[in-house]
Z-matrix of the N, CA and C atoms (Angstrom, degrees):
N
C 1 1.456
C 2 1.526 1 108.68
N 3 1.293 2 114.75 1 135.69
C 4 1.459 3 120.12 2 -176.98
C 5 1.532 4 111.04 3 -80.23
N 6 1.319 5 114.39 4 140.83
C 7 1.462 6 119.30 5 173.18
C 8 1.522 7 110.10 6 -105.27
N 9 1.333 8 116.24 7 11.19
C 10 1.454 9 121.41 8 -177.22
C 11 1.517 10 110.20 9 -69.28
N 12 1.350 11 118.09 10 117.39
C 13 1.446 12 118.68 11 175.22
C 14 1.527 13 109.29 12 -69.34
N 15 1.313 14 116.42 13 134.52
C 16 1.457 15 119.78 14 179.24
C 17 1.509 16 108.59 15 -148.19
N 18 1.306 17 113.90 16 163.73
C 19 1.447 18 119.18 17 177.67
C 20 1.506 19 110.25 18 -156.38
N 21 1.315 20 114.79 19 150.60
C 22 1.465 21 119.80 20 179.05
C 23 1.518 22 108.89 21 -144.74
N 24 1.328 23 114.04 22 142.82
C 25 1.454 24 121.92 23 171.91
C 26 1.512 25 106.68 24 -128.77
N 27 1.332 26 114.94 25 136.99
C 28 1.452 27 120.23 26 -179.00
C 29 1.511 28 108.75 27 -133.62
N 30 1.336 29 115.85 28 134.35
C 31 1.456 30 120.05 29 172.12
C 32 1.529 31 107.94 30 -140.00
N 33 1.308 32 114.60 31 155.52
C 34 1.471 33 120.36 32 176.50
C 35 1.517 34 108.12 33 -76.22
N 36 1.314 35 116.21 34 145.51
C 37 1.465 36 119.93 35 -177.54
C 38 1.533 37 109.30 36 -147.27
N 39 1.326 38 117.24 37 156.40
C 40 1.466 39 119.83 38 175.43
C 41 1.533 40 111.57 39 -63.88
N 42 1.341 41 115.76 40 -33.11
C 43 1.465 42 122.10 41 175.81
C 44 1.517 43 108.23 42 -134.22
N 45 1.325 44 115.68 43 140.41
C 46 1.447 45 119.34 44 -178.88
C 47 1.512 46 112.15 45 -72.51
N 48 1.333 47 115.44 46 146.12
C 49 1.459 48 121.07 47 175.00
C 50 1.525 49 107.81 48 -151.55
N 51 1.319 50 115.30 49 157.45
C 52 1.467 51 119.24 50 -178.31
C 53 1.518 52 112.06 51 -138.50
N 54 1.297 53 112.62 52 152.84
C 55 1.448 54 123.22 53 167.07
C 56 1.531 55 102.80 54 -133.54
N 57 1.332 56 116.17 55 92.78
C 58 1.452 57 121.57 56 -171.40
C 59 1.511 58 110.16 57 -121.42
N 60 1.332 59 116.01 58 133.95
C 61 1.467 60 122.09 59 175.72
C 62 1.520 61 108.90 60 -142.11
N 63 1.351 62 115.01 61 86.89
C 64 1.465 63 119.86 62 178.66
C 65 1.517 64 112.01 63 -98.36
N 66 1.339 65 116.45 64 -10.92
C 67 1.450 66 119.56 65 -174.03
C 68 1.524 67 112.24 66 88.02
N 69 1.318 68 117.09 67 -4.81
C 70 1.464 69 122.84 68 179.19
C 71 1.527 70 108.44 69 -122.70
N 72 1.319 71 118.61 70 101.63
C 73 1.458 72 120.94 71 -177.47
C 74 1.527 73 114.13 72 -53.94
N 75 1.326 74 117.94 73 -36.88
C 76 1.467 75 120.79 74 178.35
C 77 1.524 76 110.48 75 -62.32
N 78 1.316 77 117.45 76 -46.04
C 79 1.461 78 121.26 77 179.56
C 80 1.534 79 110.45 78 -67.00
N 81 1.321 80 117.34 79 -39.59
C 82 1.471 81 120.07 80 177.33
C 83 1.522 82 109.95 81 -58.53
N 84 1.345 83 117.05 82 -43.87
C 85 1.461 84 121.16 83 178.99
C 86 1.538 85 110.96 84 -63.41
N 87 1.322 86 117.16 85 -43.16
C 88 1.471 87 120.04 86 -177.95
C 89 1.525 88 111.55 87 -67.35
N 90 1.323 89 117.41 88 -38.26
C 91 1.475 90 120.04 89 175.68
C 92 1.536 91 109.61 90 -64.46
N 93 1.329 92 116.83 91 -33.91
C 94 1.461 93 120.24 92 174.53
C 95 1.516 94 111.34 93 -62.75
N 96 1.331 95 117.72 94 -42.06
C 97 1.474 96 121.76 95 176.89
C 98 1.528 97 110.14 96 -60.72
N 99 1.328 98 116.58 97 -43.38
C 100 1.462 99 122.22 98 178.36
C 101 1.533 100 110.38 99 -60.65
N 102 1.312 101 117.49 100 -45.76
C 103 1.469 102 122.00 101 -178.22
C 104 1.524 103 111.57 102 -64.45
N 105 1.324 104 116.39 103 -44.78
C 106 1.465 105 118.96 104 -178.13
C 107 1.523 106 111.58 105 -65.38
N 108 1.317 107 118.16 106 -44.73
C 109 1.467 108 119.48 107 -177.79
C 110 1.515 109 112.37 108 -73.40
N 111 1.333 110 117.81 109 -26.90
C 112 1.469 111 120.42 110 178.38
C 113 1.505 112 113.68 111 -90.90
N 114 1.348 113 115.86 112 -6.00
C 115 1.462 114 122.21 113 -176.75
C 116 1.525 115 110.72 114 57.63
N 117 1.351 116 113.95 115 54.55
C 118 1.452 117 122.96 116 177.16
C 119 1.520 118 109.80 117 -113.88
N 120 1.299 119 115.98 118 149.37
C 121 1.468 120 122.08 119 166.32
C 122 1.536 121 103.79 120 -102.94
N 123 1.315 122 116.01 121 113.96
C 124 1.469 123 120.49 122 -174.88
C 125 1.519 124 110.00 123 -119.49
N 126 1.323 125 115.51 124 131.07
C 127 1.454 126 122.36 125 169.12
C 128 1.528 127 105.26 126 -117.33
N 129 1.328 128 116.07 127 120.64
C 130 1.469 129 121.39 128 -175.76
C 131 1.513 130 108.38 129 -139.04
N 132 1.326 131 115.09 130 125.94
C 133 1.458 132 119.69 131 179.02
C 134 1.517 133 109.10 132 -135.33
N 135 1.334 134 115.08 133 134.95
C 136 1.455 135 122.14 134 177.58
C 137 1.507 136 107.43 135 -131.32
N 138 1.311 137 116.38 136 129.51
C 139 1.463 138 120.25 137 177.53
C 140 1.519 139 109.15 138 -66.42
N 141 1.331 140 118.10 139 143.55
C 142 1.462 141 121.24 140 179.64
C 143 1.524 142 111.52 141 -57.47
N 144 1.310 143 115.65 142 136.14
C 145 1.454 144 123.02 143 -179.83
C 146 1.523 145 105.89 144 -160.81
N 147 1.311 146 117.60 145 -162.44
C 148 1.454 147 118.76 146 175.73
C 149 1.532 148 108.11 147 -66.30
N 150 1.313 149 115.61 148 155.44
C 151 1.469 150 120.82 149 -179.56
C 152 1.509 151 111.11 150 -55.51
N 153 1.332 152 117.55 151 -48.76
C 154 1.469 153 121.18 152 -177.28
C 155 1.526 154 111.40 153 -60.65
N 156 1.332 155 116.74 154 -43.86
C 157 1.465 156 119.66 155 -179.81
C 158 1.517 157 112.02 156 -68.29
N 159 1.324 158 117.10 157 -38.24
C 160 1.471 159 120.56 158 178.87
C 161 1.528 160 110.55 159 -64.31
N 162 1.325 161 116.64 160 -42.59
C 163 1.470 162 120.97 161 -179.76
C 164 1.510 163 110.45 162 -64.73
N 165 1.332 164 117.06 163 -47.57
C 166 1.469 165 121.18 164 -179.72
C 167 1.521 166 110.58 165 -62.05
N 168 1.324 167 116.12 166 -43.56
C 169 1.452 168 120.49 167 -179.68
C 170 1.530 169 112.23 168 -64.76
N 171 1.327 170 117.04 169 -40.92
C 172 1.463 171 121.45 170 178.60
C 173 1.522 172 110.75 171 -64.68
N 174 1.319 173 117.34 172 -46.06
C 175 1.467 174 120.56 173 178.66
C 176 1.517 175 112.26 174 -62.53
N 177 1.324 176 116.63 175 -42.77
C 178 1.462 177 120.56 176 179.41
C 179 1.522 178 111.67 177 -66.06
N 180 1.337 179 117.23 178 -40.85
C 181 1.462 180 120.28 179 -179.59
C 182 1.533 181 111.33 180 -65.55
N 183 1.328 182 116.54 181 -43.63
C 184 1.461 183 119.41 182 179.39
C 185 1.539 184 111.01 183 -67.55
N 186 1.333 185 116.72 184 -41.35
C 187 1.466 186 120.53 185 177.70
C 188 1.515 187 112.10 186 -61.00
N 189 1.333 188 116.51 187 -43.47
C 190 1.471 189 120.79 188 178.71
C 191 1.529 190 111.01 189 -63.11
N 192 1.336 191 116.59 190 -38.53
C 193 1.462 192 120.09 191 179.38
C 194 1.527 193 111.34 192 -67.78
N 195 1.320 194 117.27 193 -28.74
C 196 1.476 195 121.60 194 179.15
C 197 1.528 196 112.82 195 -84.12
N 198 1.313 197 117.32 196 -22.80
C 199 1.466 198 122.89 197 -169.93
C 200 1.518 199 114.54 198 -47.36
N 201 1.304 200 118.20 199 -48.01
C 202 1.456 201 121.22 200 -176.18
C 203 1.536 202 113.97 201 -92.70
N 204 1.316 203 117.19 202 8.41
C 205 1.459 204 121.53 203 -177.15
C 206 1.528 205 113.44 204 -95.41
N 207 1.329 206 118.06 205 -9.82
C 208 1.462 207 119.49 206 -175.59
C 209 1.523 208 111.32 207 -68.03
N 210 1.328 209 116.51 208 128.20
C 211 1.465 210 122.50 209 -179.58
C 212 1.517 211 111.23 210 -110.35
N 213 1.319 212 117.71 211 -50.94
C 214 1.457 213 119.30 212 -179.16
C 215 1.519 214 111.39 213 -84.99
N 216 1.340 215 116.79 214 -18.60
C 217 1.462 216 121.24 215 177.10
C 218 1.512 217 114.20 216 84.36
N 219 1.332 218 117.81 217 -9.68
C 220 1.456 219 119.52 218 178.57
C 221 1.521 220 109.72 219 -152.49
N 222 1.315 221 115.29 220 162.61
C 223 1.444 222 121.02 221 178.76
C 224 1.510 223 109.65 222 -164.78
N 225 1.322 224 115.98 223 157.40
C 226 1.463 225 120.73 224 176.55
C 227 1.523 226 108.86 225 -152.96
N 228 1.319 227 115.76 226 155.79
C 229 1.451 228 120.89 227 179.67
C 230 1.515 229 110.94 228 -160.24
N 231 1.299 230 115.17 229 154.61
C 232 1.455 231 124.98 230 175.12
C 233 1.522 232 105.46 231 -128.70
N 234 1.339 233 117.84 232 116.14
C 235 1.470 234 121.12 233 -172.73
C 236 1.530 235 111.64 234 -132.28
N 237 1.339 236 115.32 235 138.26
C 238 1.467 237 120.61 236 175.86
C 239 1.520 238 112.01 237 -96.96
N 240 1.311 239 114.77 238 163.08
C 241 1.464 240 123.54 239 166.15
C 242 1.523 241 104.81 240 -153.43
N 243 1.324 242 116.17 241 105.15
C 244 1.469 243 121.87 242 -175.08
C 245 1.536 244 108.73 243 56.00
N 246 1.345 245 117.57 244 -122.37
C 247 1.479 246 119.88 245 -177.20
C 248 1.536 247 112.55 246 -84.71
N 249 1.305 248 118.34 247 -5.38
C 250 1.468 249 122.36 248 -176.11
C 251 1.516 250 111.57 249 -91.84
N 252 1.319 251 115.42 250 149.29
C 253 1.469 252 122.28 251 178.45
C 254 1.529 253 107.70 252 -142.24
N 255 1.329 254 115.70 253 126.91
C 256 1.470 255 120.36 254 179.81
C 257 1.516 256 109.63 255 -132.63
N 258 1.327 257 114.97 256 154.57
C 259 1.465 258 120.85 257 174.45
C 260 1.519 259 108.57 258 -124.13
N 261 1.328 260 114.39 259 152.24
C 262 1.460 261 121.49 260 175.63
C 263 1.506 262 107.93 261 -140.22
N 264 1.307 263 116.15 262 137.98
C 265 1.466 264 121.95 263 175.22
C 266 1.515 265 106.79 264 -137.65
N 267 1.332 266 116.00 265 141.65
C 268 1.456 267 119.02 266 -178.42
C 269 1.518 268 111.06 267 -148.70
N 270 1.320 269 113.91 268 156.60
C 271 1.455 270 120.51 269 169.61
C 272 1.525 271 108.34 270 -151.77
N 273 1.329 272 114.36 271 155.87
C 274 1.453 273 120.69 272 178.43
C 275 1.525 274 107.12 273 -66.76
N 276 1.321 275 116.70 274 134.85
C 277 1.467 276 120.44 275 -173.58
C 278 1.526 277 108.95 276 -149.44
N 279 1.341 278 117.83 277 135.50
C 280 1.477 279 119.43 278 178.41
C 281 1.540 280 112.09 279 -68.16
N 282 1.330 281 117.96 280 -14.36
C 283 1.457 282 121.33 281 175.44
C 284 1.520 283 108.64 282 -119.75
N 285 1.338 284 117.53 283 77.59
C 286 1.459 285 120.92 284 -175.13
C 287 1.515 286 112.22 285 -63.63
N 288 1.342 287 113.88 286 150.30
C 289 1.479 288 119.43 287 178.90
C 290 1.517 289 109.63 288 -165.15
N 291 1.313 290 115.26 289 163.07
C 292 1.459 291 123.63 290 169.86
C 293 1.508 292 107.45 291 -112.13
N 294 1.325 293 116.20 292 127.36
C 295 1.464 294 121.50 293 176.53
C 296 1.531 295 105.95 294 -123.27
N 297 1.335 296 116.28 295 124.80
C 298 1.454 297 119.08 296 -174.60
C 299 1.522 298 111.36 297 -148.63
N 300 1.322 299 116.20 298 157.47
C 301 1.457 300 121.40 299 174.41
C 302 1.531 301 110.90 300 -103.15
N 303 1.335 302 116.72 301 13.41
C 304 1.457 303 121.84 302 -175.12
C 305 1.525 304 110.30 303 -97.52
N 306 1.345 305 115.85 304 131.55
C 307 1.459 306 121.07 305 174.16
C 308 1.520 307 108.07 306 -136.83
N 309 1.326 308 115.57 307 104.75
C 310 1.451 309 121.38 308 179.42
C 311 1.519 310 110.83 309 -111.39
N 312 1.303 311 118.26 310 27.01
C 313 1.459 312 120.37 311 -172.82
C 314 1.526 313 113.79 312 -60.46
N 315 1.341 314 119.04 313 -24.20
C 316 1.463 315 120.49 314 -178.76
C 317 1.532 316 113.55 315 -104.73
N 318 1.329 317 117.96 316 8.81
C 319 1.469 318 121.10 317 -175.71
C 320 1.520 319 109.41 318 -115.28
N 321 1.327 320 115.50 319 143.12
C 322 1.479 321 120.32 320 177.83
C 323 1.523 322 109.14 321 -119.97
N 324 1.329 323 115.49 322 139.05
C 325 1.460 324 122.12 323 175.87
C 326 1.518 325 106.70 324 -127.44
N 327 1.322 326 115.89 325 129.60
C 328 1.469 327 120.47 326 179.89
C 329 1.509 328 112.08 327 59.08
N 330 1.351 329 117.58 328 30.31
C 331 1.451 330 121.07 329 179.37
C 332 1.515 331 114.62 330 77.79
N 333 1.348 332 116.06 331 3.83
C 334 1.461 333 120.55 332 -178.00
C 335 1.523 334 108.15 333 -121.10
N 336 1.317 335 115.85 334 140.64
C 337 1.456 336 120.63 335 176.66
C 338 1.532 337 108.40 336 -59.80
N 339 1.315 338 116.58 337 134.70
C 340 1.463 339 118.73 338 -179.65
C 341 1.528 340 111.23 339 -76.17
N 342 1.324 341 117.42 340 -3.36
C 343 1.464 342 118.25 341 169.87
C 344 1.526 343 109.46 342 -61.71
N 345 1.321 344 116.01 343 -13.47
C 346 1.459 345 121.53 344 173.43
C 347 1.532 346 109.10 345 -52.26
N 348 1.331 347 116.50 346 -41.62
C 349 1.463 348 120.92 347 -179.00
C 350 1.523 349 111.06 348 -63.14
N 351 1.320 350 117.36 349 -47.75
C 352 1.467 351 120.30 350 179.64
C 353 1.520 352 111.56 351 -62.56
N 354 1.327 353 116.63 352 -43.86
C 355 1.469 354 119.79 353 179.29
C 356 1.519 355 111.25 354 -62.54
N 357 1.334 356 116.09 355 -45.05
C 358 1.461 357 120.97 356 179.65
C 359 1.531 358 110.92 357 -61.76
N 360 1.317 359 116.94 358 -48.11
C 361 1.474 360 120.37 359 -177.83
C 362 1.527 361 112.30 360 -67.15
N 363 1.329 362 117.74 361 -36.01
C 364 1.467 363 120.60 362 177.15
C 365 1.516 364 110.91 363 -64.21
N 366 1.332 365 118.03 364 -42.73
C 367 1.472 366 121.44 365 177.80
C 368 1.524 367 110.77 366 -68.39
N 369 1.310 368 117.45 367 -39.58
C 370 1.451 369 120.99 368 177.62
C 371 1.541 370 110.36 369 -60.06
N 372 1.340 371 116.38 370 -47.79
C 373 1.480 372 121.06 371 179.49
C 374 1.525 373 110.89 372 -60.05
N 375 1.328 374 116.73 373 -45.01
C 376 1.469 375 120.01 374 -178.36
C 377 1.526 376 110.63 375 -62.84
N 378 1.325 377 117.15 376 -49.88
C 379 1.464 378 120.38 377 -176.41
C 380 1.529 379 112.74 378 -70.19
N 381 1.335 380 117.22 379 -30.50
C 382 1.464 381 120.49 380 178.69
C 383 1.519 382 112.09 381 -81.13
N 384 1.330 383 117.42 382 -17.51
C 385 1.462 384 120.99 383 -179.07
C 386 1.521 385 111.83 384 74.86
N 387 1.344 386 115.97 385 43.17
C 388 1.462 387 119.95 386 -178.83
C 389 1.519 388 111.40 387 -125.18
N 390 1.311 389 113.84 388 155.14
C 391 1.452 390 124.50 389 170.52
C 392 1.520 391 103.98 390 -96.49
N 393 1.327 392 117.92 391 109.60
C 394 1.456 393 123.66 392 -173.96
C 395 1.522 394 110.20 393 -113.77
N 396 1.326 395 115.32 394 119.81
C 397 1.471 396 121.42 395 176.57
C 398 1.525 397 108.66 396 -109.92
N 399 1.327 398 116.24 397 128.11
C 400 1.458 399 122.62 398 179.21
C 401 1.524 400 108.30 399 -125.11
N 402 1.325 401 115.68 400 130.35
C 403 1.463 402 121.10 401 178.40
C 404 1.529 403 108.57 402 -130.45
N 405 1.326 404 116.29 403 135.01
C 406 1.446 405 121.13 404 171.33
C 407 1.516 406 106.78 405 -100.43
N 408 1.338 407 115.70 406 121.69
C 409 1.456 408 121.15 407 -177.68
C 410 1.518 409 112.99 408 -95.39
N 411 1.339 410 116.51 409 -32.26
C 412 1.462 411 123.61 410 179.66
C 413 1.498 412 108.81 411 -147.56
N 414 1.326 413 115.94 412 156.23
C 415 1.452 414 119.29 413 170.96
C 416 1.506 415 113.61 414 137.84
N 417 1.337 416 114.67 415 136.61
C 418 1.466 417 121.13 416 177.95
C 419 1.527 418 111.99 417 -116.24
N 420 1.318 419 116.88 418 -35.94
C 421 1.458 420 120.69 419 -177.20
C 422 1.533 421 108.68 420 -81.54
N 423 1.346 422 117.34 421 120.03
C 424 1.473 423 119.99 422 -177.05
C 425 1.540 424 113.40 423 -56.79
N 426 1.334 425 118.32 424 -36.99
C 427 1.468 426 120.27 425 179.62
C 428 1.516 427 110.71 426 -64.49
N 429 1.319 428 117.10 427 -41.79
C 430 1.459 429 120.42 428 179.31
C 431 1.525 430 111.36 429 -69.23
N 432 1.316 431 116.31 430 -39.10
C 433 1.465 432 120.38 431 178.66
C 434 1.534 433 109.70 432 -61.99
N 435 1.336 434 116.39 433 -47.09
C 436 1.464 435 119.68 434 179.34
C 437 1.514 436 111.51 435 -62.25
N 438 1.338 437 117.29 436 -42.05
C 439 1.456 438 119.99 437 179.10
C 440 1.534 439 110.71 438 -62.19
N 441 1.340 440 117.40 439 -42.49
C 442 1.468 441 119.37 440 -179.96
C 443 1.516 442 111.02 441 -66.54
N 444 1.324 443 118.25 442 -35.66
C 445 1.476 444 121.22 443 177.01
C 446 1.526 445 110.18 444 -63.10
N 447 1.322 446 117.31 445 -51.32
C 448 1.463 447 119.94 446 -177.08
C 449 1.521 448 111.65 447 -67.40
N 450 1.319 449 118.09 448 -33.21
C 451 1.462 450 120.35 449 175.63
C 452 1.534 451 110.12 450 -65.43
N 453 1.343 452 116.92 451 -43.31
C 454 1.470 453 120.45 452 179.77
C 455 1.527 454 110.75 453 -65.65
N 456 1.324 455 117.48 454 -43.43
C 457 1.473 456 120.29 455 178.81
C 458 1.525 457 109.45 456 -63.17
N 459 1.319 458 118.15 457 -44.11
C 460 1.461 459 121.94 458 178.38
C 461 1.511 460 112.29 459 -58.69
N 462 1.331 461 116.77 460 -47.20
C 463 1.464 462 120.55 461 -179.43
C 464 1.529 463 111.07 462 -63.67
N 465 1.337 464 116.87 463 -40.77
C 466 1.475 465 120.49 464 178.65
C 467 1.531 466 110.75 465 -65.85
N 468 1.336 467 117.26 466 -41.47
C 469 1.469 468 120.88 467 176.82
C 470 1.525 469 110.46 468 -63.76
N 471 1.332 470 117.26 469 -42.63
C 472 1.456 471 121.04 470 178.80
C 473 1.517 472 111.83 471 -60.05
N 474 1.322 473 116.26 472 -40.58
C 475 1.460 474 121.20 473 177.09
C 476 1.525 475 110.73 474 -64.53
N 477 1.321 476 117.12 475 -43.51
C 478 1.470 477 121.30 476 -177.94
C 479 1.520 478 112.63 477 -69.14
N 480 1.330 479 117.08 478 -24.60
C 481 1.469 480 120.82 479 -178.19
C 482 1.525 481 113.22 480 -90.20
N 483 1.291 482 116.79 481 -2.55
C 484 1.472 483 121.06 482 177.48
C 485 1.518 484 109.01 483 -111.09
N 486 1.321 485 117.18 484 153.98
C 487 1.466 486 119.15 485 179.10
C 488 1.524 487 110.58 486 -59.49
N 489 1.319 488 115.79 487 144.03
C 490 1.467 489 120.15 488 176.71
C 491 1.518 490 108.72 489 -64.16
N 492 1.322 491 117.53 490 137.36
C 493 1.457 492 119.35 491 179.38
C 494 1.536 493 109.62 492 -63.65
N 495 1.303 494 114.54 493 143.09
C 496 1.463 495 119.30 494 176.47
C 497 1.511 496 108.48 495 -113.08
N 498 1.287 497 115.13 496 144.95
C 499 1.452 498 119.96 497 -179.86
C 500 1.525 499 108.68 498 -94.04
N 501 1.323 500 116.10 499 128.83
C 502 1.453 501 119.84 500 176.70
C 503 1.514 502 111.23 501 -100.73
N 504 1.356 503 114.65 502 -2.39
C 505 1.454 504 119.08 503 177.87
C 506 1.523 505 109.81 504 -80.52
N 507 1.312 506 115.19 505 146.17
C 508 1.440 507 119.43 506 176.48
C 509 1.513 508 110.43 507 -80.72
N 510 1.320 509 115.72 508 148.36
C 511 1.440 510 121.00 509 177.07
C 512 1.539 511 108.85 510 -68.78
N 513 1.342 512 117.88 511 142.04
C 514 1.465 513 119.41 512 177.77
C 515 1.532 514 110.75 513 -65.36
N 516 1.311 515 115.12 514 146.61
C 517 1.462 516 119.85 515 -178.65
C 518 1.494 517 112.07 516 -79.27
């Protein structure tokens, strides 16, 4: 169990912005991608600790901040980043989980294992109380793949945190 003090604040915004200090520049950048695509204003701070504890703490703090913000209860998105393409779909679920086809256990980005992404997203899903599915459809460059994943997750979260659109048009006869 982590003793890392952390905190997160999340609000909906016309344009996403971040004030993030996790101690991991790669994770800070990815959370920025999530905020911009989801149109969130995110403030996230994690006290320096081991990489694993900082990642888990950051994911849990952001997930907890999102937990009570869900309005439509579900969201999905398909987002590119250069040659990479990822999808994310989520819904509120009493048994939260991360389900993904991504395995970056042997690849490093910015000097950090990209398993950072899986750990962060798993903690986010657990703390937010969501069933989160992430799929990578295309992509060779790990940085682009990670950016497309976080953009897709951000857009899906943004959709789930806003009221579902209602149609005022009448159905054709």
